[in-house]
C-alpha positions in Angstrom: 0.1 0.1 0.1 2.7 2.3 0.9 4.6 1.6 -2.3 1.3 2.2 -4.4 0.9 5.8 -2.6 4.3 6.5 -3.3 4.1 5.6 -7.0 0.9 7.7 -7.2 2.9 10.7 -5.5 5.8 10.3 -8.0 3.3 10.3 -10.8 1.5 13.4 -9.5 4.9 15.2 -9.3 5.8 14.4 -12.8 2.3 15.4 -14.1 2.7 18.9 -12.2 6.2 19.3 -13.6 5.3 18.5 -17.2 2.3 20.9 -16.9 4.6 23.6 -15.7 7.1 23.0 -18.6 4.0 23.2 -21.1 2.9 26.5 -19.9 6.3 27.9 -19.9 6.7 26.9 -23.5 3.4 28.4 -24.1 4.3 31.6 -22.5 7.3 31.8 -24.6 5.2 31.4 -27.7 3.0 34.3 -26.7 6.1 36.4 -26.2 7.3 35.6 -29.6 4.1 36.7 -31.2 5.7 40.2 -31.2 8.2 38.9 -34.0 5.4 37.0 -35.9 5.6 39.2 -39.1 9.2 38.5 -39.5 8.4 34.8 -39.0 5.3 34.6 -41.3 6.8 32.4 -43.8 7.2 29.5 -41.2 3.6 30.1 -40.0 2.5 29.9 -43.6 4.3 26.8 -44.3 2.9 25.2 -41.1 -0.7 26.3 -42.0 -0.1 24.5 -45.2 1.1 21.4 -43.5 -1.6 21.2 -40.8 -4.5 22.6 -42.7 -4.5 22.0 -46.4 -2.7 18.7 -46.4 -5.3 17.4 -43.6 -8.4 18.6 -45.8 -9.0 15.4 -47.8 -8.8 13.2 -44.7 -11.1 15.6 -42.7 -13.6 15.7 -45.9 -13.6 11.8 -45.7 -14.3 11.6 -42.0 -16.8 14.5 -42.0 -18.9 12.9 -44.8 -19.1 9.5 -43.3 -19.7 11.1 -39.7 -22.6 12.9 -41.1 -23.9 9.8 -42.7 -23.6 7.8 -39.5 -25.4 10.4 -37.6 -28.2 10.5 -40.1 -28.7 6.8 -39.8 -28.5 6.6 -35.9 -30.9 9.8 -35.7 -33.5 8.3 -38.0 -33.4 5.2 -35.9 -33.8 7.1 -32.7 -36.8 9.2 -34.2 -38.7 6.3 -35.9 -41.9 5.8 -34.4 -41.6 8.9 -32.0 -41.0 12.1 -33.9 -41.4 13.0 -37.5 -38.5 12.6 -39.9 -39.2 16.1 -40.8 -36.7 17.0 -37.9 -33.9 15.0 -39.0 -31.9 17.7 -40.5 -32.3 19.7 -37.4 -31.1 16.8 -35.2 -28.3 15.9 -37.4 -27.0 19.2 -37.9 -26.9 20.3 -34.2 -25.0 17.2 -33.4 -22.4 17.8 -36.1 -22.1 21.6 -35.5 -21.7 21.0 -31.6 -20.0 17.6 -31.4 -19.1 15.6 -34.3 -17.4 18.2 -36.5 -15.0 19.7 -33.9 -14.3 16.4 -32.0 -13.7 14.1 -34.9 -11.5 16.9 -36.8 -9.5 17.3 -33.7 -8.8 13.6 -33.2 -8.0 13.3 -37.0 -5.6 16.1 -36.4 -4.1 14.1 -33.3 -3.3 11.5 -35.5 -1.9 13.2 -38.5 -0.6 16.5 -37.0 0.4 15.9 -33.4 2.2 12.8 -33.9 3.9 14.3 -37.0 5.0 17.3 -34.9 6.4 15.0 -32.3 8.3 12.9 -34.9 9.8 15.7 -36.6 10.9 17.6 -33.6 12.1 14.6 -31.9 14.2 13.5 -34.7 15.8 16.8 -34.5 16.2 16.4 -30.7 18.0 13.0 -31.1 20.1 14.0 -34.1 21.3 17.2 -32.0 19.9 19.7 -34.6 18.2 21.5 -31.8 21.7 21.9 -30.3 22.8 23.2 -33.6 20.0 25.7 -33.7 20.8 27.2 -30.3 24.6 27.3 -31.0 23.5 29.6 -34.3 21.5 31.8 -31.6 18.1 30.5 -33.0 15.4 29.6 -30.1 13.8 26.4 -31.2 10.7 27.6 -29.5 10.5 30.7 -31.9 11.5 28.7 -34.8 9.9 25.4 -34.4 7.1 25.7 -31.9 5.5 29.1 -32.3 4.6 28.4 -36.0 3.3 25.2 -35.2 1.2 26.2 -32.4 -0.3 29.2 -34.0 -1.1 27.3 -37.1 -2.9 24.7 -34.9 -5.0 27.3 -33.4 -6.0 28.9 -36.7 -6.4 25.8 -39.1 -8.2 23.4 -37.0 -11.1 25.6 -36.8 -11.0 26.3 -40.4 -11.0 22.4 -41.1 -14.0 22.0 -38.7 -16.0 24.4 -40.9 -15.3 22.0 -43.9 -16.2 19.1 -41.7 -19.5 20.7 -40.7 -20.4 21.4 -44.2 -19.7 18.0 -45.7 -21.1 16.2 -42.6 -24.5 17.7 -43.3 -24.2 17.0 -46.8 -23.5 13.3 -46.1 -26.3 13.3 -43.6 -28.6 14.7 -46.4 -27.6 12.2 -49.0 -28.3 9.2 -46.5 -31.8 10.6 -45.5 -32.5 11.2 -49.3 -31.5 7.8 -50.3 -32.9 5.8 -47.3 -35.9 7.9 -46.4 -36.7 9.7 -49.5 -36.6 13.0 -47.6 -36.9 16.2 -49.9 -34.1 18.7 -49.7 -36.5 21.3 -48.8 -37.7 19.3 -45.7 -34.3 18.5 -44.6 -32.4 21.9 -44.9 -35.8 23.6 -44.0 -35.3 21.9 -40.5 -31.8 22.9 -40.3 -32.7 26.5 -41.0 -35.5 26.6 -38.6 -33.2 25.4 -35.8 -30.1 26.8 -36.8 -28.5 29.1 -34.1 -25.1 31.1 -34.2 -24.5 29.7 -30.6 -24.2 26.0 -31.9 -21.8 27.1 -34.6 -19.8 29.2 -32.4 -19.6 26.6 -29.5 -18.2 24.1 -32.0 -15.7 26.5 -33.3 -14.5 27.5 -29.8 -14.0 23.7 -29.1 -12.0 23.4 -32.2 -9.9 26.3 -31.4 -9.0 25.0 -28.2 -8.5 21.4 -29.5 -6.1 22.9 -32.4 -4.0 24.4 -29.7 -3.8 21.2 -27.6 -2.8 19.2 -30.5 0.0 21.2 -31.7 1.2 22.2 -28.1 1.3 18.4 -27.0 3.2 17.5 -30.2 5.8 20.3 -29.5 6.2 19.4 -25.9 6.6 15.7 -26.6 9.1 16.2 -29.6 11.4 18.7 -27.4 11.7 16.1 -24.7 12.3 12.9 -27.0 15.1 10.8 -25.9 16.6 7.2 -26.9 17.3 7.5 -30.6 15.0 6.1 -33.2 13.0 3.9 -30.7 12.4 7.2 -28.5 11.1 8.8 -31.7 8.7 6.1 -32.1 7.5 6.1 -28.7 7.2 10.0 -28.7 5.0 9.6 -31.7 2.6 7.3 -30.0 2.7 9.3 -26.7 1.8 12.5 -28.6 -1.2 10.8 -30.2 -2.3 9.2 -27.0 -1.9 12.4 -24.9 -3.6 14.7 -27.6 -6.6 12.3 -27.8 -7.0 12.2 -24.1 -6.7 15.8 -23.6 -9.2 16.4 -26.6 -12.0 14.3 -25.0 -11.3 16.0 -21.5 -11.4 19.4 -22.8 -14.6 18.6 -24.9 -16.1 17.7 -21.5 -15.0 20.6 -19.9 -16.0 23.1 -22.5 -19.5 21.4 -22.9 -20.1 22.1 -19.3 -18.8 25.9 -19.5 -20.8 26.5 -22.9 -24.0 24.9 -22.2 
């Protein structure tokens, strides 16, 4: 029992220490926003990597997420409520939950793991030491563009996911139930609120930052050569996914 308590205590201390390191890194990133214009090419490059190159996968996931939401909602409504409200029910679920969360999880798998692998490789091959020897702060050169791009591009990707998700939901509703477009989209319009969309985008903004921050943090603390890079990649994905779901719950409580 004593050993178990000691182990929990050590894990708690490590968690507090890592949390402090993450916030210190984030504070340095905020300070470097003053020189953002000089480093704009780095930010645009990362926006391309994080946003544009993730778009095909996000669209693919969004379409089938909307399709599944339509099928499941129709099953729940059958015999209780008219299918005329199918569009409203699926669109609200997509705006608030499915769009931002699934987009963020895709980003955790593609973006966070990629960032951790890239920076981790630079760490174990001593490229970060070379940058410091040239008086280039790795936080400014590597972390700041990636974190800022994560905050910007994940909400943009979420907008695309919302759009194609609703489109996928309509296609399933039309093919399976013969629901006319004016009925489906009419109910979407009737129950549409800006709050639903904004709450999803607020979630996506937080998720994007979490994804990039965890990727950078894990990458900067990679050790152990090629094997360490592999472990760092897995760790970045697992931590990002867990924090996305945790923040999803916390933001849902705060927003609603």
